N, C-alpha and C positions, 0 to 999 in steps of 0.2 A: 388688216387691208380693210380688205371690200367692205365690209363695218364702218373702219375707220371713216374712212371720203364720205362716207353714205351719210355717216353723223353729223363732219363738215357739213354739206352741202345742205340740208336739216339744220347746219346753227344758222348759218346765209341767209336764207329766206327773213328775209323784212319787211314788215309793215305792218303795225296794226289796225293804224285808222288811214286815211288818203292825209300825208302831212305834206311840209318841205323837202324832208328825207325820205320819206318813199316815193314821190314821184325822182328823188334824184337815182335813185337804187331802183325803180324800178326796172327793172331789161332784163336779157344775159349776158350773162358775165363765166367768164374762162377763167380759171387756178392761174398763173403763174409762178407760184414759189406755194407750196406747205416743207413745214415739219412738223414732228410732235417731240414731246422728248428733249428740245432743244440739237436732235438731227433731220435735215434738209430729207427729204425726199426729192428722187429722180422723179425728171420731170415724165420721162416714162410712165409716173405710176399714177398723174392725172390728165394725160393729154388728148383723151377726150374724156371731158368730164364739165360741164356745166350747171351750173346753176341758174334759173328762169324765175326771179320776184316778182309779183302782181300785189302791189301791195300790200297786206297782212295774208300774201297765203307767195310758196318755195317751190318751187320740182326741180329736184339735183338730177339727174340721170349719170354714169357710170355701167357700173354690169347692168346694174338696175337702172329704174327708178322711187324715185324714191318724194315722198310728198305731204308737205303737213302749212301748218300754223304759224307764224314769229309776230313776234309782239314788243316791239323795239320805246325806248324810249331812254334820252340822256345817256348813247353812249351803252347801254347796256337792251341784250336779247334774249327771248324767251322763245324757244325755241320747238313746238310738240309735233312730231311724228305722227300722221294721220293713216300712208297708207303703206309700203316700204320692210322693207327690214327693220327700219326707226317704229313700227308704228309703235306705238302709248308708252314711250322713250319724251325725255325732257333733259334738252342743252341747253346750260345759260352763258353768255359770249358776248364779249367787250367790241365794240365795233369803228370804225375809222374810215373820213371816206378825203383822201389825198393825194393832192396827182394828175389824177383819172384815175385812185386806184382804191378799189374797198379791199378794205384788212380786217380779219378777223379772226380771234382769239375763242377758241370753246374752250370751257373744260366739259368734259364730256360725262365726269360726275354727272353734273346737274344741281351741284348738292352749295356754288357759289360763285357768285362771278371773279373770272382772272382780274386783276391788280392791274398788270402790266399785261404786255404782248411778247411774252418773253413764256416759253416752255423749257430751258433749259432745268433741269431738275424737277419736272411736275413731270411725270407717266400720263397723265389722263388727260394735260392741255396739247393741242393744234391748233397750230396756225396758218392760216391761209393768205392768200392777196392773190387777189381778180382784177382781172382789166375789162374793162365793157366792153360789148361787144360792137359793131362800126353799124349804124339802123341806114344803114347810107344804101 
């Protein structure tokens, strides 16, 4: 579970170049909903997690800290672990930003991008919805 959570946040890291999207995604994000293989995770599983995106880098804190590089475009992400339990790993994902929430669907196998934001029947797909923390 720990590795899955860290992997998820690693995938969430966004921004290879300074684009309009990276400016919108830069900041601290907290999960409000998570599921894997069609099964929702309880809020206690992610209550202390945080994802920080800054252009092409990410930092995800859960039981430990995971850091890396993220590249994105056309609603797709490539996430590369550089520090932490996912060092050397590559994850693929799709994302959308709607109603002030960031939704990311990860393929933890990293061999292809998900086609939809559905995880049911797909044991290596992880879905997370984040809410941006206020900068006030």
